[in-house]
N, C-alpha and C positions, 0 to 999 in steps of 0.2 A: 639848353644853356648849362654850362659847367660851373659848379660852385668852386671858385678859386681857393676858398678857405679850406676846402677838403681835398681838392685835386690839384693843388699848385705843385708844379715841377720846375725847379730852378734850371734843370738841364734843358728844358724846352727852349730856353732863351740863348742857348749856346750858338756861337757862330760856327761856320763850317770848319774852320781851322781848329777850334777848340774841340769840336766833336770828333774830328779826325784823330786827335791825340787820345781821346777816350777809346775809340775803336782800336787804335794801334796797341794801347795798353791791354785791352781785353784780349786781342789776338795773341799777344805775347803770353798772357796768363794761360790761355787755352793750349798753346804750344807746349807749355811746361807739363801739361797733363796728358800729352800724347807720346806714344812710342817714337823714339828718334829714328828707328829703322824705317827707311823710306818705303820698303815693301809692305810694312805693316801700317804705321801711322795711326793705329787704333788708340782710343782714349783708355787710360789706365782704369782698371776696375778692381774692386775689393772682392776677394774670393774666400770662402764660399758665400753664396748669396744669403743663405740662411745659416744660423748658428754663429759660433765664435769666428771672428774675422782672422784669417791666417796670413794672407798675402795680398799685396797691391801689385798688379801685373797687367800686361797686355797678352793677347793670345799667342804671340810668337815667343814670349818669355825673354825678350831682349831686356825688358825691365821686369824685375821681380824683387820686391821688397818684403822681407819677412816682417810680419806684424805681431808675432808671438814673442813675448818677453822670455829671456833666458831664465831657466830655473836654477837656483843655487844649490 
């Protein structure tokens, strides 16, 4: 038996049309984090993995965002 006071999830009561809207929104969010190059399609990642973060990019470099602030 599940304790509803602890494990209550309002989304569990969603109708299929309501849940389809959630799925669609989540898919759109994920697409924003992917390379737009159809040959790549990789999710963007921060590089390097260790140390100070320098760039947000995909492996084909179609997307490459500098994360290092300019020095004055």
